[in-house]
N, C-alpha and C positions, 0 to 999 in steps of 0.2 A: 224183205218181202220178195217173194218169187214173182217173176214176170209172167206175162201171158203165154210165152212159148213153153213154159213148164207145165201148163195144164191142158193145152189144146188137144193133144192126142187122146187121153182118157175121156175127156168130156165129149169129144166128137164121136168116139166109138160107143159110148154108153147111150147116146141119144138115138132113139129109133128113127127110121126113115120117115120123113115128113113131120117129125116131131119139132116142137118149138123150143128155143132156148132164149131166155131173157138175161141180159147182162147189163150191169150198170157200172159207172165209174165217175169219179169226181173230175171236175175241170179246173180245180184250183192250181196255183202255180207249182206247189210241191208234187203234184201228181201228173203234170203234163208229159213227162217222159214215159211213164207207165201207160197213159192214155194213147200216146203215139204208137207205142209197141203193140198195144191191144188192137188198135185200128189197123195196123200193118198185118197182124195175124188174121184178123177178120177179112180184110181185103184179099189176102192170099187164099183163104178158104173159099171165098166167093169166086175168085178167078178160076180156081180148080173145079168149080161146080159142086163143091161139097155142101155149101150153105147158100141160101138166098136171103138177102136182107129184106126184111118186112118193114122195119121201122128203125130210125135213128132219131130220137127226139131229145133236143136240148131242154133242160129243166133249170130255170133260173134259181129257184130256192130248193135245191135238192136235199141239203142237210144243213143243220146248224153248224156254223164255224166255231172252232175251239179257240181261235185267236183272231184278232182284228186283221192281221196280215193275210190270213187265208180267206177272209170275207170278200165276197164279190161286191165291189163298189160301196163298201161300208154298210151293207144290208144286214150283216150278222149271219148271213147264209153263204154256203158254197154252191156254185152251180154244178151241174152234172149232166150226164147223158144216159139215156136208156136205149139199149139196142135190143131188137127182137130179130132173131134169125130162124129160118126153117131149114132143117136138114134135108138135103136132096139125095136121091140115089146116085152113087158115084159109079160111072161105067168102069168096067175092068180095064186095066192098062193094056194097051196093044203091045204085043211082042214084035220086035223088029230090029 
């Protein structure tokens, strides 16, 4: 599976200024590394002023678990997160 860094540039460029992007990811144990990478990419885009976070919402029963090991507290479901970002105009880089 490709990590978040492999898609950030094309998706950022394709989104029009002030457009919204909704991303989701699982919070189950086998996906925690990917989730951490995704959040690092999103934080970097936010620090640079490229995107503004509108929402980061935890969802307890995001999807059905395919195994008991992946289930959140034996519920039969996997928790997840929904992220909504808005693309901001990025000022040109200053030469210097």
